[in-house]
C-alpha atoms as a printed R data frame, in Angstrom:
   type eleno elety resid chain resno       x       y       z
1  ATOM     1    CA   MET     A     1 272.635 -87.799 -54.053
2  ATOM     2    CA   ALA     A     2 275.048 -84.947 -53.457
3  ATOM     3    CA   ILE     A     3 274.517 -81.284 -54.304
4  ATOM     4    CA   LEU     A     4 277.651 -79.289 -55.078
5  ATOM     5    CA   THR     A     5 277.784 -75.564 -55.794
6  ATOM     6    CA   ASP     A     6 280.493 -73.506 -57.463
7  ATOM     7    CA   ARG     A     7 281.747 -72.262 -54.063
8  ATOM     8    CA   ASN     A     8 280.756 -68.672 -54.753
9  ATOM     9    CA   PRO     A     9 280.460 -67.017 -51.302
10 ATOM    10    CA   THR     A    10 277.638 -64.786 -52.592
11 ATOM    11    CA   TRP     A    11 275.115 -67.619 -52.209
12 ATOM    12    CA   THR     A    12 273.610 -69.119 -49.055
13 ATOM    13    CA   ILE     A    13 272.712 -72.822 -49.114
14 ATOM    14    CA   GLU     A    14 270.124 -74.209 -46.730
15 ATOM    15    CA   ILE     A    15 268.510 -77.639 -46.343
16 ATOM    16    CA   THR     A    16 265.082 -77.389 -44.772
17 ATOM    17    CA   GLU     A    17 261.508 -78.665 -44.998
18 ATOM    18    CA   ASP     A    18 258.794 -76.779 -46.847
19 ATOM    19    CA   TRP     A    19 255.591 -77.264 -48.776
20 ATOM    20    CA   VAL     A    20 255.795 -78.906 -52.219
21 ATOM    21    CA   SER     A    21 253.054 -79.845 -54.671
22 ATOM    22    CA   PRO     A    22 253.536 -83.347 -56.130
23 ATOM    23    CA   ALA     A    23 250.275 -82.983 -58.091
24 ATOM    24    CA   TYR     A    24 247.664 -80.326 -58.814
25 ATOM    25    CA   GLY     A    25 245.577 -79.649 -55.703
26 ATOM    26    CA   ALA     A    26 247.882 -81.543 -53.352
27 ATOM    27    CA   LYS     A    27 250.591 -80.304 -51.030
28 ATOM    28    CA   GLN     A    28 252.891 -81.969 -48.572
29 ATOM    29    CA   ILE     A    29 255.964 -81.256 -46.481
30 ATOM    30    CA   ALA     A    30 259.226 -82.463 -48.061
31 ATOM    31    CA   PRO     A    31 262.972 -81.828 -47.835
32 ATOM    32    CA   VAL     A    32 263.982 -78.739 -49.807
33 ATOM    33    CA   VAL     A    33 267.351 -77.324 -50.816
34 ATOM    34    CA   ARG     A    34 267.208 -73.531 -51.020
35 ATOM    35    CA   ILE     A    35 270.010 -71.506 -52.596
36 ATOM    36    CA   SER     A    36 269.532 -67.780 -52.202
37 ATOM    37    CA   GLY     A    37 271.467 -64.564 -52.047
38 ATOM    38    CA   ASP     A    38 271.216 -60.812 -51.876
39 ATOM    39    CA   VAL     A    39 272.742 -60.221 -55.317
40 ATOM    40    CA   LYS     A    40 272.705 -57.704 -58.120
41 ATOM    41    CA   LEU     A    41 271.096 -59.187 -61.236
42 ATOM    42    CA   PRO     A    42 272.045 -60.805 -63.498
43 ATOM    43    CA   ALA     A    43 273.834 -63.367 -61.317
44 ATOM    44    CA   ASN     A    44 275.143 -66.914 -61.822
45 ATOM    45    CA   CYS     A    45 275.082 -69.855 -59.444
46 ATOM    46    CA   GLY     A    46 276.447 -73.190 -60.658
47 ATOM    47    CA   VAL     A    47 274.856 -76.322 -59.164
48 ATOM    48    CA   LEU     A    48 275.792 -79.968 -59.797
49 ATOM    49    CA   LEU     A    49 273.516 -82.857 -58.787
50 ATOM    50    CA   LEU     A    50 275.811 -85.828 -58.338
51 ATOM    51    CA   ALA     A    51 274.322 -89.331 -58.211
52 ATOM    52    CA   THR     A    52 276.456 -91.041 -55.580
53 ATOM    53    CA   THR     A    53 276.235 -92.911 -52.320
54 ATOM    54    CA   ARG     A    54 279.788 -91.979 -51.288
55 ATOM    55    CA   THR     A    55 280.538 -88.857 -49.305
56 ATOM    56    CA   ASP     A    56 284.274 -89.308 -48.774
57 ATOM    57    CA   ASP     A    57 285.353 -88.351 -52.322
58 ATOM    58    CA   LEU     A    58 282.892 -85.789 -53.693
59 ATOM    59    CA   GLY     A    59 285.597 -83.670 -55.288
60 ATOM    60    CA   THR     A    60 285.284 -80.001 -56.236
61 ATOM    61    CA   PHE     A    61 282.936 -78.064 -58.496
62 ATOM    62    CA   GLU     A    62 283.941 -74.542 -59.490
63 ATOM    63    CA   ALA     A    63 283.357 -71.799 -62.013
64 ATOM    64    CA   ILE     A    64 286.203 -71.213 -64.462
65 ATOM    65    CA   GLY     A    65 287.260 -67.621 -65.097
66 ATOM    66    CA   GLU     A    66 284.196 -66.247 -63.357
67 ATOM    67    CA   GLU     A    67 284.353 -63.189 -61.152
68 ATOM    68    CA   PRO     A    68 281.257 -62.841 -58.923
69 ATOM    69    CA   SER     A    69 280.945 -59.169 -59.889
70 ATOM    70    CA   THR     A    70 280.872 -59.854 -63.652
71 ATOM    71    CA   PRO     A    71 278.301 -62.556 -64.535
72 ATOM    72    CA   ARG     A    72 278.248 -63.902 -68.075
73 ATOM    73    CA   VAL     A    73 275.449 -65.137 -70.327
74 ATOM    74    CA   ALA     A    74 277.037 -68.600 -70.233
75 ATOM    75    CA   MET     A    75 278.954 -70.005 -67.302
76 ATOM    76    CA   VAL     A    76 281.744 -72.589 -67.607
77 ATOM    77    CA   THR     A    77 282.282 -74.959 -64.685
78 ATOM    78    CA   LYS     A    78 284.690 -77.759 -63.849
79 ATOM    79    CA   TYR     A    79 284.099 -80.854 -61.712
80 ATOM    80    CA   VAL     A    80 287.138 -82.742 -60.408
81 ATOM    81    CA   ARG     A    81 287.059 -85.843 -58.232
82 ATOM    82    CA   ALA     A    82 289.970 -86.164 -55.826
83 ATOM    83    CA   ARG     A    83 291.128 -89.490 -57.303
84 ATOM    84    CA   SER     A    84 290.556 -88.880 -61.032
85 ATOM    85    CA   SER     A    85 290.895 -86.418 -63.892
86 ATOM    86    CA   PRO     A    86 288.501 -83.508 -64.679
87 ATOM    87    CA   PHE     A    87 285.210 -84.177 -66.482
């Protein structure tokens, strides 16, 4: 599994361990991906979960026509693998 973001420098991405609740009344430590930022709302952050076992050709994931200072109601993104055409 790979996690790609839209490469907006406003956001901080961190992989850590924290408490999660797999069921009511239970908690355990598990890996957590935290994306956070000190931003003015509303704000957009595009995230793509990519089911893959390869790490050599993840490609790029980016917002199209999006300025960080002007978030939209809907966000358009593009994913491109290095050896193929855009999805």
